[in-house]
C-alpha positions in Angstrom: 33.0 9.6 0.2 30.1 10.6 -2.8 29.9 6.6 -3.5 29.2 6.1 -0.3 26.8 8.4 0.2 25.3 7.2 -3.2 24.8 3.5 -2.1 23.1 4.9 1.4 21.2 7.0 -0.9 20.0 3.8 -2.7 19.6 1.4 0.0 17.4 4.1 1.8 15.2 4.3 -1.3 14.9 0.4 -1.9 14.1 0.3 1.6 11.0 3.3 1.4 9.8 1.2 -1.7 10.0 -2.4 0.0 7.5 -0.8 3.0 5.6 1.2 0.9 3.8 -1.6 -0.8 4.3 -4.8 1.3 2.8 -7.8 -0.6 0.4 -10.0 1.5 -1.7 -13.1 1.2 -2.1 -14.9 -2.3 -5.6 -17.1 -2.8 -6.3 -19.1 -5.5 -9.8 -19.6 -6.2 -11.9 -21.6 -8.6 -15.1 -19.7 -10.1 -17.8 -21.8 -11.5 -19.4 -19.2 -13.3 -18.6 -16.0 -14.4 -17.8 -13.6 -11.8 -17.8 -9.3 -11.7 -15.1 -8.0 -9.7 -15.1 -4.3 -9.8 -16.2 -3.3 -13.6 -14.4 -6.6 -14.6 -16.1 -9.6 -15.9 -13.6 -12.5 -14.9 -14.5 -16.0 -16.7 -15.2 -19.5 -14.9 -12.0 -20.4 -13.9 -9.1 -20.4 -11.8 -8.6 -16.8 -10.4 -5.9 -15.8 -8.5 -6.8 -13.0 -5.5 -3.9 -10.9 -4.0 -3.6 -8.5 -1.1 -1.6 -5.6 -1.5 -1.2 -3.2 1.3 0.3 0.2 1.1 1.9 2.7 3.4 -1.4 4.5 3.0 -3.2 2.2 5.0 -5.0 1.3 1.5 -5.5 -2.3 0.7 -5.8 -3.2 -2.8 -7.4 -6.7 -4.0 -5.8 -7.7 -7.3 -7.3 -10.2 -8.9 -6.3 -12.2 -12.1 -7.8 -15.0 -14.2 -5.8 -17.5 -15.8 -8.0 -17.0 -19.1 -6.5 -13.3 -19.2 -8.7 -10.7 -17.5 -7.4 -8.9 -14.4 -8.7 -6.1 -12.3 -7.5 -4.0 -8.7 -10.2 -3.2 -6.3 -10.2 -1.7 -3.2 -11.2 -3.4 0.3 -11.7 -2.9 3.6 -10.4 -4.9 6.4 -12.9 -7.1 8.4 -13.1 -9.3 11.1 -15.6 -12.5 10.8 -16.2 -14.7 13.7 -18.4 -17.2 11.9 -16.7 -20.0 9.9 -14.0 -22.0 11.8 -12.8 -24.0 9.0 -8.9 -22.9 8.9 -9.7 -22.4 5.1 -9.9 -19.4 2.9 -13.0 -18.7 0.8 -15.0 -15.7 -1.0 -18.6 -14.5 -0.6 -20.2 -13.6 -4.2 -23.3 -11.6 -4.3 -26.1 -12.7 -6.6 -28.3 -10.6 -8.3 -30.2 -12.4 -10.7 -27.5 -14.4 -12.9 -25.0 -12.0 -12.0 -22.5 -13.1 -9.3 -20.3 -10.5 -7.9 -17.2 -10.8 -5.8 -18.3 -9.1 -2.3 -15.7 -10.7 0.5 -12.9 -12.7 0.7 -12.6 -14.1 4.1 -8.8 -15.7 5.0 -8.1 -19.1 7.3 -7.5 -16.5 10.6 -11.1 -15.1 10.6 -9.9 -12.0 9.2 -10.9 -10.8 5.4 -11.6 -7.7 3.1 -14.7 -6.6 2.4 -14.7 -5.0 -1.3 -15.4 -1.3 -1.7 -17.8 -1.3 -4.8 -19.8 1.3 -6.5 -22.7 -1.7 -7.2 
């Protein structure tokens, strides 16, 4: 009986961990120039953006460069009614020669606005 209870407890724990943080969309982008994401500068080249949701309704974007650097930033969900191309895209903000990741747009016209302290 103890073994059955232990197995049920372990199964519940694993299910809870699965629902606590679900992995969402993955987007691969190629930056032509270095881009600041949060407090980290991503070098020019390929990066992967992974959208992670948690049970506390927090949205975290994990950005990994193939060159090595990575960072996590908080984001807000948004709905864009503009581009209907059916492709994912990113929107960069520009200040002089500095580019900063501002939004990630998904093919279904939803997306994520980064929470940045600029």
